[in-house]
VOTI-50684 format. One record per residue: x, y, z of N, C-alpha, C, O in turn; residue number from 1; residue in three letters. Coordinates in pm, 1 decimal. Each point is the difference from the previous one (the first is absolute). Example, Ala and Ser with C-alpha at 12.3 -4.5 7.8 and 13.67 -1.06 7.14 Angstrom:
BEGIN
[[1319.0 -569.0 780.0] [-89.0 119.0 0.0] [90.0 120.0 0.0] [103.6 -1.9 66.5] 1 "ALA"] [[-138.6 106.9 -138.5] [82.0 119.0 6.0] [-77.0 109.0 73.0] [50.9 110.8 16.9] 2 "SER"] 
END
This chain:
BEGIN
[[1905.5 3900.5 612.6] [-135.1 -175.5 -27.4] [-21.6 -68.5 90.9] [103.6 -48.3 45.6] 1 "MET"] [[-208.1 14.4 14.1] [8.0 -132.4 133.9] [-12.3 -141.5 -72.1] [6.5 -98.4 73.7] 2 "ALA"] [[-26.7 74.8 -234.6] [-24.2 -168.9 -12.2] [-32.7 -26.1 61.7] [60.3 -50.7 94.6] 3 "ASN"] [[-255.2 76.1 -109.3] [-136.6 -98.0 45.5] [-47.2 34.3 -102.7] [26.0 73.5 -95.3] 4 "ARG"] [[-142.1 -175.4 148.6] [-127.8 41.8 -91.7] [-42.7 35.0 128.5] [52.3 9.5 111.0] 5 "SER"] [[-217.3 14.7 -183.2] [-75.8 103.0 125.6] [-147.7 -60.1 -56.8] [-22.1 -33.9 -116.2] 6 "TYR"] [[-47.3 30.9 198.9] [-133.9 -37.8 36.4] [-137.5 70.7 67.2] [-55.0 -35.9 104.0] 7 "LEU"] [[4.3 176.1 -216.4] [-86.9 15.4 86.9] [-176.3 -27.1 -97.9] [-44.4 -52.7 -102.0] 8 "TYR"] [[-4.3 139.9 235.0] [-171.6 -21.5 -47.2] [-17.4 136.0 -10.1] [70.0 90.4 45.6] 9 "ALA"] [[-202.8 -84.5 -130.9] [-70.9 105.8 -31.0] [-135.0 21.0 -19.7] [-30.8 -117.0 22.6] 10 "ALA"] [[-104.4 184.7 -52.8] [-151.4 -19.6 -38.6] [35.8 62.4 -134.7] [-107.8 47.3 -36.3] 11 "ASP"] [[187.8 -23.2 -47.8] [25.9 58.4 -109.9] [146.6 -15.5 -73.7] [104.0 -10.2 65.1] 12 "SER"] [[-106.9 10.0 -150.6] [126.8 0.6 -98.8] [58.7 137.4 -3.3] [-60.7 105.7 17.2] 13 "LEU"] [[253.6 -131.5 -54.5] [43.3 115.9 -46.1] [-27.3 15.6 -144.5] [-34.8 -89.8 -76.6] 14 "PRO"] [[51.4 193.6 52.9] [-11.7 116.7 -149.3] [120.1 30.2 -7.9] [93.2 6.6 80.1] 15 "THR"] [[-113.4 20.2 -241.2] [178.3 86.2 -29.1] [-92.2 151.8 65.5] [-1.4 69.6 -101.6] 16 "GLU"] [[-56.8 -4.1 188.9] [-31.6 90.3 51.6] [10.1 -20.0 126.0] [-30.0 99.4 66.2] 17 "ASN"] [[72.4 -224.4 15.1] [-16.6 33.3 158.4] [9.9 -134.8 -1.3] [-1.3 -80.3 -93.3] 18 "GLY"] [[14.8 62.5 252.2] [-8.3 -112.1 94.7] [-132.3 -26.2 63.0] [-74.8 97.1 -11.6] 19 "ILE"] [[39.3 -165.9 54.6] [-137.8 -54.4 71.7] [28.9 76.3 160.4] [112.9 1.5 49.0] 20 "PRO"] [[-205.0 45.0 4.0] [13.7 27.9 168.3] [-203.0 -71.5 69.7] [-113.7 30.6 -35.8] 21 "ARG"] [[150.9 -98.2 108.4] [181.3 32.5 67.5] [53.0 -119.5 -1.0] [-97.9 -60.7 43.4] 22 "PRO"] [[198.5 -41.7 -63.6] [109.1 -63.1 -21.9] [-5.8 -78.9 99.9] [-43.1 60.9 97.8] 23 "ILE"] [[73.8 -203.7 -68.9] [-14.6 -63.5 106.1] [166.9 -119.4 -16.0] [39.3 -77.5 -87.2] 24 "LYS"] [[-10.3 101.2 159.3] [146.8 -79.4 5.9] [-18.7 -148.6 34.9] [-39.5 -12.6 115.9] 25 "CYS"] [[53.6 -87.9 -172.3] [-44.3 -133.6 24.8] [182.2 -57.9 2.6] [40.3 -73.7 90.0] 26 "ILE"] [[39.2 116.8 -189.0] [114.2 -174.7 53.0] [146.3 106.2 -80.2] [-27.9 71.0 -96.6] 27 "SER"] [[163.9 -74.5 147.3] [62.3 -10.6 -143.6] [84.5 -170.5 57.8] [-7.7 -66.8 103.0] 28 "GLU"] [[95.5 50.4 -254.4] [96.5 -118.7 41.9] [105.0 41.4 -62.2] [-19.2 25.2 -118.9] 29 "HIS"] [[162.9 -3.5 173.0] [137.7 -7.8 -74.7] [33.7 -135.6 -63.6] [-17.4 -120.9 15.4] 30 "GLY"] [[93.1 237.7 -119.8] [82.9 -99.5 -156.3] [-71.0 -82.1 -42.0] [71.4 -92.4 -38.8] 31 "TRP"] [[-214.2 62.1 16.8] [-114.6 -68.2 -119.5] [-153.2 27.9 18.4] [-14.3 93.1 79.3] 32 "SER"] [[-81.1 -132.3 -116.3] [-126.1 43.7 -5.5] [-28.1 -147.6 41.4] [26.3 -94.5 -74.4] 33 "VAL"] [[-89.5 79.1 216.0] [3.0 -153.5 55.2] [-127.0 -63.4 -9.1] [-101.9 61.0 -32.5] 34 "PRO"] [[106.9 -219.9 69.3] [-161.0 -83.7 -80.8] [-104.4 145.7 83.3] [-84.4 78.9 -42.3] 35 "LEU"] [[138.9 -99.8 154.0] [-141.3 73.7 53.4] [-16.6 130.1 -83.8] [-55.9 -34.1 -104.3] 36 "ALA"] [[75.8 146.8 103.5] [-12.0 92.2 -124.7] [-42.0 -62.9 -131.4] [-117.2 23.3 -29.5] 37 "HIS"] [[193.5 -106.1 -65.9] [-103.6 -43.1 -141.6] [-173.5 -5.9 49.2] [-93.9 76.8 -21.2] 38 "LEU"] [[105.6 -200.1 92.0] [-100.8 -48.6 79.5] [-126.1 128.6 11.6] [-107.6 -0.7 -59.9] 39 "ILE"] [[154.8 99.1 148.0] [-96.5 92.2 -1.7] [-31.0 88.4 -72.9] [-106.9 60.9 3.2] 40 "LEU"] [[214.5 -40.3 -91.9] [-21.7 75.3 -152.2] [-62.5 -89.3 -74.8] [0.0 53.2 -111.0] 41 "ALA"] [[-57.5 -163.3 100.6] [-10.3 -95.6 -62.6] [-161.9 -16.3 -101.9] [-21.5 -68.1 -100.2] 42 "GLY"] [[-46.4 137.6 157.8] [-149.9 13.6 -20.9] [-30.6 92.8 -107.1] [63.9 101.3 28.5] 43 "HIS"] [[-140.1 -77.4 -158.2] [-14.4 132.6 -35.9] [75.1 67.7 -24.3] [-30.9 117.9 -16.8] 44 "GLU"] [[170.5 -161.9 3.0] [155.6 115.2 -4.9] [-11.0 16.2 -162.8] [-19.4 -67.1 -101.4] 45 "THR"] [[54.1 249.8 160.1] [-7.2 55.8 -180.2] [164.7 85.1 42.3] [33.0 10.7 118.1] 46 "THR"] [[44.6 36.2 -217.1] [86.6 150.4 41.0] [-92.7 141.9 51.4] [-117.7 33.9 -12.2] 47 "VAL"] [[206.0 9.1 57.6] [-76.8 100.7 23.0] [148.9 121.4 93.3] [73.3 -36.5 91.9] 48 "VAL"] [[-75.0 183.2 -163.7] [61.3 50.8 46.6] [76.6 -6.4 125.4] [-40.9 15.6 115.1] 49 "PRO"] [[169.6 -43.4 -161.6] [68.4 20.7 179.5] [13.5 160.0 119.1] [33.5 112.8 -36.0] 50 "SER"] [[-64.0 -147.8 147.1] [-7.3 88.4 109.5] [118.2 67.6 0.7] [10.9 122.2 10.1] 51 "MET"] [[110.3 -229.9 -24.8] [118.5 27.1 21.9] [120.1 55.1 -163.3] [68.1 98.0 -30.1] 52 "ILE"] [[-90.1 -181.4 -8.5] [63.3 -28.1 -115.0] [-62.7 75.9 -142.9] [-115.1 -28.8 -32.8] 53 "TRP"] [[207.3 142.3 -64.1] [-47.7 -4.2 -101.6] [-76.2 -44.7 -112.4] [-85.8 50.4 -72.5] 54 "ASN"] [[153.4 -179.5 82.0] [-15.3 -63.5 -99.5] [-128.2 -131.4 52.5] [8.6 -55.8 109.4] 55 "PRO"] [[-130.9 22.2 -220.1] [-133.5 -21.2 41.3] [60.8 -165.0 73.1] [-1.6 -90.1 -83.8] 56 "PRO"] [[49.1 49.7 218.3] [50.2 -106.0 28.9] [-53.6 -34.7 95.9] [46.2 -91.6 68.1] 57 "VAL"] [[-152.6 152.1 -38.2] [-143.8 -68.1 120.4] [-117.8 -89.9 -59.4] [-56.5 -9.6 -108.9] 58 "GLY"] [[48.3 -44.6 219.8] [-89.6 -106.6 -10.9] [-136.5 -16.3 79.2] [26.4 -11.7 119.6] 59 "LEU"] [[-211.0 5.1 -151.9] [-60.7 20.8 88.3] [-113.6 -116.2 -0.6] [-54.7 -45.0 -100.7] 60 "ALA"] [[37.0 15.8 202.4] [-29.0 -121.9 -46.6] [-118.8 -35.6 144.5] [49.6 32.2 108.0] 61 "ALA"] [[-222.2 -104.4 -97.0] [-20.8 14.3 53.7] [11.3 -58.5 140.5] [69.5 -100.1 17.5] 62 "ASP"] [[-122.8 147.3 64.8] [86.9 8.8 159.0] [-106.3 -112.4 79.9] [66.4 -62.0 83.1] 63 "TYR"] [[-239.6 9.2 -84.0] [24.4 -64.7 50.1] [5.4 -160.9 -30.1] [11.2 -94.0 78.8] 64 "THR"] [[-22.7 96.5 -216.0] [66.3 -171.6 -69.4] [140.0 -27.1 22.2] [39.1 -116.8 -0.9] 65 "ALA"] [[46.8 220.3 22.3] [138.3 -26.6 46.0] [13.2 -46.8 125.2] [40.7 -106.8 45.9] 66 "GLY"] [[-91.3 226.5 10.9] [15.5 -53.8 142.3] [-87.6 -181.6 71.9] [32.1 -83.1 84.9] 67 "ALA"] [[-104.5 94.1 -145.2] [-65.4 -114.1 51.1] [107.2 -141.6 -46.4] [30.8 -105.2 56.0] 68 "ASP"] [[7.8 179.1 -206.7] [65.2 -165.3 -32.2] [145.4 -3.6 94.8] [66.5 -97.6 34.6] 69 "LEU"] [[-56.4 167.5 -21.6] [157.1 41.4 99.9] [-14.2 -69.8 129.9] [98.1 -49.0 55.9] 70 "LEU"] [[-210.1 43.5 -9.4] [-48.3 -19.2 152.0] [-47.6 -172.2 -35.4] [47.5 -92.1 66.5] 71 "ILE"] [[-108.7 77.6 -136.3] [14.9 -147.4 -1.9] [83.2 -61.5 -59.3] [-17.4 -117.9 30.9] 72 "ALA"] [[109.7 127.6 -107.6] [172.3 -37.8 2.6] [51.2 -3.7 105.5] [55.0 -106.6 27.7] 73 "LEU"] [[-51.1 206.4 64.3] [84.8 -5.0 92.2] [-76.3 -135.9 81.7] [41.0 -116.1 0.9] 74 "LEU"] [[-142.4 161.3 54.1] [-108.0 -131.5 49.1] [35.3 -133.5 -41.8] [-16.6 -96.1 75.1] 75 "ARG"] [[75.4 83.0 -217.5] [-3.8 -114.5 -40.6] [121.0 -28.4 44.4] [-17.3 -102.1 66.6] 76 "LEU"] [[171.4 140.3 -61.1] [103.6 16.6 37.6] [42.5 0.9 117.4] [121.5 -5.4 19.2] 77 "VAL"] [[-193.5 11.0 65.9] [-58.9 50.6 120.1] [-44.3 -213.5 50.9] [29.0 -63.7 101.3] 78 "GLY"] [[-74.1 38.8 -177.0] [-97.6 -193.7 49.4] [152.9 -51.4 -4.0] [28.4 -70.8 96.6] 79 "GLU"] [[94.9 96.2 -206.5] [101.0 -100.5 68.5] [115.5 38.4 72.2] [1.1 75.3 97.4] 80 "GLY"] [[62.2 -111.5 -131.6] [137.2 -28.9 50.7] [104.5 129.6 59.8] [118.5 -11.1 31.8] 81 "GLU"] [[-192.2 117.3 -28.9] [106.8 120.8 -35.4] [104.4 64.6 101.2] [-29.4 27.8 116.3] 82 "VAL"] [[138.1 -9.7 -165.7] [170.7 62.1 111.7] [-77.0 112.1 66.5] [-88.9 66.3 -53.5] 83 "ALA"] [[105.7 -61.7 99.1] [15.4 111.2 194.3] [-145.3 -8.1 -65.4] [-36.7 61.5 -100.1] 84 "ASP"] [[-62.3 -178.4 201.7] [-159.6 30.0 0.0] [-38.2 151.6 104.7] [-87.9 83.9 -20.1] 85 "ARG"] [[170.9 -89.0 111.8] [-57.1 155.0 47.9] [40.7 113.8 -53.3] [-59.5 103.5 30.2] 86 "GLU"] [[179.2 -101.0 -128.0] [-23.2 121.2 -80.3] [-124.5 35.8 -119.4] [-68.9 95.0 -37.3] 87 "GLU"] [[92.1 -238.5 7.2] [-50.9 -28.2 -156.2] [-172.5 66.6 65.1] [-58.8 86.5 -64.8] 88 "PHE"] [[-2.9 -145.9 201.7] [-131.5 13.7 10.7] [-36.0 145.5 71.3] [-110.9 45.2 28.4] 89 "ASN"] [[266.5 23.2 -5.7] [-59.0 151.8 90.2] [51.0 96.7 -209.9] [-30.5 105.0 -56.5] 90 "ALA"] [[77.8 -172.8 37.7] [8.0 83.8 -144.1] [-120.7 -63.2 -85.2] [-19.8 67.9 -100.7] 91 "MET"] [[-46.3 -152.0 109.1] [-165.6 -2.2 -76.3] [-101.3 105.2 58.9] [-86.7 72.3 -49.2] 92 "VAL"] [[133.0 -94.2 170.2] [-123.3 69.6 140.6] [39.4 157.0 -89.4] [-92.7 41.7 -69.5] 93 "ALA"] [[171.2 9.1 69.7] [54.2 159.4 -32.1] [-47.8 50.1 -129.4] [-83.0 88.2 -22.2] 94 "ARG"] [[148.6 -158.5 -56.5] [-62.3 -19.4 -173.8] [-177.2 -15.4 88.9] [-74.5 80.4 56.1] 95 "THR"] [[71.8 -170.7 -74.1] [-213.2 26.4 -28.2] [-20.4 143.6 117.1] [-110.5 38.0 38.8] 96 "THR"] [[136.4 -25.6 -30.8] [-31.8 122.9 166.5] [11.9 157.4 -112.5] [-77.2 95.1 -12.4] 97 "ARG"] [[188.9 -122.2 -43.1] [31.4 152.7 -58.8] [-88.0 33.8 -135.2] [-42.7 108.3 -40.0] 98 "HIS"] [[27.2 -284.7 -34.2] [-83.7 29.0 -126.2] [-125.6 17.5 16.4] [-68.5 52.2 -87.9] 99 "LEU"] [[10.3 -100.5 223.7] [-134.7 62.1 34.4] [13.5 117.4 23.9] [-72.5 73.4 -67.1] 100 "GLU"] [[165.3 -6.2 167.0] [-19.7 145.1 17.5] [-3.0 99.2 -87.0] [-78.3 94.9 2.1] 101 "LYS"] [[201.7 -124.7 -114.5] [2.9 84.1 -94.4] [-59.7 -34.0 -146.3] [62.3 6.3 -106.0] 102 "GLN"] [[-187.3 -40.9 123.0] [-64.1 -94.6 -80.3] [-41.0 118.0 -113.2] [-8.5 109.1 56.4] 103 "LYS"] [[-20.1 -101.3 -206.1] [-30.6 78.5 -82.6] [-30.8 -57.6 -141.5] [-10.3 -122.4 -7.3] 104 "SER"] [[-5.8 197.8 -108.4] [-113.5 -88.8 -103.7] [188.3 -16.9 -110.6] [-6.8 -52.6 -111.1] 105 "ARG"] [[98.5 85.1 145.5] [108.6 -61.4 -75.0] [115.6 24.5 85.5] [25.2 97.6 70.7] 106 "HIS"] [[59.7 -237.0 -96.9] [110.8 10.5 -3.2] [170.3 154.0 -112.9] [33.0 -28.3 -115.2] 107 "PHE"] [[8.6 112.0 161.8] [113.4 -23.9 -79.8] [148.1 -0.8 54.9] [56.0 53.2 95.8] 108 "LEU"] [[-15.1 -141.5 -203.9] [130.7 -76.7 2.8] [88.2 116.6 -95.0] [-33.1 49.9 -107.6] 109 "LEU"] [[154.7 -27.3 188.0] [95.0 79.6 -86.9] [154.6 -87.4 28.7] [75.5 -10.5 96.6] 110 "GLU"] [[-77.1 -34.7 -215.9] [107.3 -72.6 -42.3] [151.6 62.6 -52.7] [113.1 -41.9 -24.8] 111 "PRO"] [[-198.6 186.6 24.8] [169.7 73.5 -78.0] [155.1 -44.3 38.7] [100.4 -44.8 -55.4] 112 "GLY"] [[-139.0 80.0 165.9] [178.3 -16.6 127.0] [65.4 -148.6 -104.5] [105.5 4.3 -63.3] 113 "GLU"] [[-188.2 -111.0 68.5] [-5.7 -102.5 -68.9] [31.1 -62.0 -128.0] [49.4 -108.3 -31.2] 114 "ILE"] [[-83.8 188.0 -20.3] [6.1 -9.5 -166.0] [119.3 97.1 -17.3] [81.5 -34.6 -85.4] 115 "PHE"] [[-52.3 171.5 163.6] [109.4 44.6 4.3] [103.9 -61.6 24.8] [84.3 3.2 -89.6] 116 "SER"] [[-49.5 -82.7 219.0] [159.7 -84.8 -45.6] [-28.5 -149.6 -64.1] [105.9 -46.9 -41.8] 117 "ILE"] [[-200.2 -27.3 25.0] [33.1 -93.4 -47.1] [-3.1 61.9 -177.6] [-9.3 -90.8 -82.7] 118 "GLU"] [[16.5 232.6 26.7] [61.4 72.9 -151.2] [-138.7 -82.0 -142.1] [0.7 -26.1 -120.3] 119 "GLY"] [[-78.0 18.2 213.2] [-165.3 -36.2 -45.9] [-29.9 120.1 -99.4] [55.2 98.8 48.4] 120 "THR"] [[-123.8 -63.0 -175.2] [-34.6 82.0 -92.5] [-125.2 63.2 75.7] [-105.0 -63.7 -7.7] 121 "ASP"] [[105.5 163.0 68.0] [-117.8 91.1 62.8] [-118.1 -65.5 -60.8] [-82.8 -76.9 48.8] 122 "LEU"] [[96.0 127.6 -170.0] [-99.3 33.5 -147.2] [-101.8 -125.1 64.9] [-114.5 6.6 44.8] 123 "ASP"] [[220.0 -135.9 -62.5] [-123.9 -118.7 9.0] [11.9 -89.6 111.1] [-60.8 -105.5 18.5] 124 "THR"] [[142.8 158.6 49.4] [9.8 -71.7 164.4] [-123.6 -54.0 62.0] [-11.5 -121.6 15.1] 125 "ALA"] [[-99.6 220.1 28.9] [-75.3 -26.4 66.1] [-116.0 -93.7 -84.4] [-63.5 -87.4 59.0] 126 "ALA"] [[45.9 113.7 -188.9] [-56.1 -80.3 -74.6] [21.6 -150.9 28.3] [-79.0 -78.4 52.6] 127 "GLN"] [[257.7 46.0 -119.6] [14.4 -104.2 34.2] [-23.9 -87.4 148.1] [-25.4 -119.6 14.1] 128 "ASN"] [[43.3 225.9 88.3] [-0.7 -43.5 97.9] [-128.7 -61.7 46.8] [1.6 -76.0 96.8] 129 "LEU"] [[-99.0 100.7 -152.2] [-172.3 -10.8 9.6] [8.8 -169.0 -75.9] [-56.2 -100.2 44.1] 130 "ILE"] [[159.0 110.5 -189.3] [-44.5 -116.2 -93.6] [50.9 -107.7 53.3] [-46.6 -108.5 -34.8] 131 "ASP"] [[169.8 114.7 145.6] [61.8 -146.3 16.7] [3.9 39.7 138.2] [-111.9 -32.7 39.7] 132 "SER"] [[172.7 82.9 56.1] [-38.1 -0.8 162.7] [-76.4 -46.7 16.2] [-19.8 -120.2 18.1] 133 "GLU"] [[-79.5 251.3 -21.9] [-97.7 5.6 79.0] [-136.6 -104.6 -60.3] [-97.2 -34.2 67.3] 134 "ILE"] [[116.7 8.4 -170.5] [-125.4 -135.1 -28.2] [39.0 -69.0 21.7] [-72.1 -76.3 64.3] 135 "GLU"] [[208.7 29.4 -88.1] [102.8 -131.3 72.7] [-58.3 -77.7 120.5] [-41.7 -115.2 12.4] 136 "HIS"] [[58.0 254.1 99.3] [-32.9 5.6 129.5] [-150.8 -54.0 48.4] [-19.9 -88.5 83.2] 137 "ALA"] [[-90.4 171.3 -163.3] [-116.2 -24.6 40.5] [-13.6 -119.5 -8.2] [-39.6 -62.9 98.2] 138 "VAL"] [[64.3 10.1 -198.6] [-17.2 -153.5 -111.9] [63.4 -87.8 63.6] [-32.2 -114.4 -32.2] 139 "ALA"] [[153.6 126.7 154.0] [60.2 -88.6 79.3] [-115.2 -25.7 102.9] [-59.8 -106.4 15.9] 140 "GLN"] [[36.6 244.8 62.6] [-96.0 16.3 97.8] [-115.7 -79.8 15.5] [-9.9 -84.9 88.6] 141 "ALA"] [[-69.6 107.2 -164.2] [-107.6 -58.1 -16.5] [-17.7 -148.9 -71.3] [-106.7 -61.4 -1.7] 142 "ARG"] [[219.1 19.0 -51.4] [95.2 -149.8 -58.0] [-15.4 -93.4 199.3] [-44.9 -98.0 59.4] 143 "ALA"] [[120.1 223.1 -42.7] [44.7 -68.9 153.2] [-110.4 -62.7 93.7] [-3.2 -101.0 70.2] 144 "ALA"] [[-144.8 269.5 -116.2] [-122.8 -18.2 166.5] [-69.8 -104.4 -69.1] [-51.4 -71.3 86.2] 145 "LEU"] [[20.2 20.1 -224.0] [-0.7 -163.0 -25.7] [27.0 -115.9 -18.6] [-62.2 -86.3 -61.8] 146 "ASP"] [[178.8 81.3 128.4] [24.0 -128.1 24.1] [141.6 -14.2 -75.6] [83.4 -89.6 13.2] 147 "GLY"] [[-80.3 192.2 -88.0] [138.8 -28.0 -94.3] [131.1 95.4 58.6] [-0.2 101.1 70.1] 148 "GLN"] [[85.8 -161.9 -117.2] [184.1 83.5 44.4] [-0.5 6.0 98.6] [-0.4 109.8 55.5] 149 "ARG"] [[0.0 -245.4 24.3] [65.9 -43.4 103.6] [177.3 -24.9 -16.5] [63.6 37.1 98.6] 150 "THR"] [[-11.2 -74.8 -172.5] [130.1 116.5 4.8] [30.2 99.9 71.1] [52.4 1.0 111.4] 151 "ALA"] [[-96.4 111.9 -197.3] [15.3 139.5 -1.8] [-84.7 34.6 111.3] [9.8 110.8 52.7] 152 "TRP"] [[-71.5 -175.6 -23.1] [-73.4 21.3 180.7] [118.1 25.2 105.1] [37.0 106.5 49.5] 153 "LEU"] [[31.1 -290.2 -22.2] [135.4 4.4 41.1] [71.2 31.4 4.7] [87.6 -14.8 85.3] 154 "GLU"] [[-93.7 138.0 -273.1] [171.4 126.6 53.0] [-61.5 82.4 73.1] [56.6 56.3 93.7] 155 "GLU"] [[-213.6 -30.9 -132.3] [-28.6 125.3 88.2] [73.8 -41.8 136.9] [97.9 64.2 38.0] 156 "LEU"] [[-130.4 -135.5 9.6] [-55.0 -99.5 131.1] [161.4 66.4 68.1] [8.0 78.2 94.7] 157 "ARG"] [[91.0 -127.1 -162.1] [131.7 -1.6 61.2] [38.6 126.6 -3.8] [61.0 40.0 99.2] 158 "LYS"] [[-88.2 68.6 -226.8] [77.7 143.2 13.3] [-155.2 86.7 10.8] [-5.8 92.5 -81.1] 159 "ASP"] [[-84.1 -104.6 144.5] [-91.5 85.7 -14.4] [60.6 137.1 -10.7] [-8.1 56.2 -109.3] 160 "TRP"] [[88.1 25.3 243.5] [24.7 96.9 -43.9] [75.1 78.5 -55.4] [70.3 88.6 48.6] 161 "SER"] [[-86.5 -125.0 -166.8] [103.5 3.6 -109.4] [-128.9 103.8 -61.1] [-7.4 121.0 -21.8] 162 "THR"] [[-89.8 -239.5 7.0] [-115.1 -10.4 -136.9] [-124.7 141.5 95.7] [-85.6 67.1 -57.6] 163 "HIS"] [[116.3 -62.8 195.3] [-108.9 24.9 95.4] [-16.6 135.5 110.3] [-100.2 66.9 24.9] 164 "PHE"] [[215.4 -58.2 19.4] [54.2 34.1 73.1] [58.7 132.1 1.0] [86.1 35.1 80.6] 165 "ALA"] [[-142.4 49.2 -186.8] [11.6 146.8 33.5] [-53.2 83.3 91.8] [-77.6 -15.1 94.3] 166 "SER"] [[163.5 149.9 -164.3] [-45.9 150.8 188.9] [-134.7 7.6 -84.4] [-26.8 8.7 -119.8] 167 "PHE"] [[-44.0 -15.8 236.3] [-149.0 40.3 -12.4] [8.4 118.6 136.6] [26.0 16.1 119.2] 168 "TYR"] [[-75.8 54.1 -260.7] [-13.2 128.1 116.6] [-124.1 121.9 -10.2] [-55.0 11.9 -109.5] 169 "SER"] [[21.9 56.3 195.5] [-37.8 152.8 -26.0] [67.4 88.9 -100.5] [-45.8 48.3 -103.6] 170 "ASP"] [[145.4 -39.3 148.4] [126.1 52.0 -87.0] [110.6 -51.1 -25.8] [69.7 -75.0 68.4] 171 "HIS"] [[-41.6 152.2 -253.2] [101.3 -126.2 -31.7] [116.4 102.2 -60.6] [-44.9 111.8 -25.5] 172 "LEU"] [[179.9 -129.3 -0.8] [75.6 51.3 -107.6] [-53.2 144.4 -7.1] [-15.4 100.1 69.9] 173 "TYR"] [[-3.0 -144.5 -188.2] [-158.1 133.0 -102.1] [-119.7 -42.4 55.9] [-59.8 -93.1 -54.1] 174 "TYR"] [[-8.9 174.5 206.8] [-68.4 58.1 -5.4] [-85.1 103.3 -21.3] [42.7 100.4 57.0] 175 "SER"] [[-166.1 -77.2 -126.5] [-88.9 130.3 -37.6] [-75.5 44.3 93.0] [-56.8 -69.4 84.4] 176 "PHE"] [[48.7 281.5 -103.3] [-79.2 19.6 110.6] [-115.3 -30.1 31.9] [-44.5 -73.4 -88.2] 177 "PRO"] [[-24.5 89.1 161.9] [-147.7 -35.2 -4.9] [-77.1 61.4 63.5] [-85.8 -23.3 85.1] 178 "SER"] [[144.1 144.3 -159.7] [-150.7 124.0 18.1] [-74.7 -37.3 -104.8] [-106.7 56.8 -23.0] 179 "ASP"] 
END
């Protein structure tokens, strides 16, 4: 087990009978579901069959709304004093380019490995992630964009890599054939 959360994109949703084609790789993050994944998968989020796991621990969400919110939050974070400015700017540019290149109808979040290492009940884990962490992350980001949550923004500026610097690539640990 790789102990990562994975984020993909597709124009259709996985079903009990199969996975969408093509699936585009977005990002993977070790040992947690990072803030960036929560925000990207935070709009019109629903539980779907996993493309990797047997239990229904996959999540699907609106791509455009998630990407727009993350990019807006990254710009807002960048308006303040961030640690390692050059690295931060490069990460924002890479992330933005990758999200634009992989644009699809849906984000597909696969947090099953994280649920497994946390010992979470897999039957309820996906819905619990939506109800607690995803909704909270999106609300925080929207409030920050509305001029609130300045203390939260300052924390993000100090430790932006933990929240935003995931591995964005065309190929992830679990990639799907492009047939």
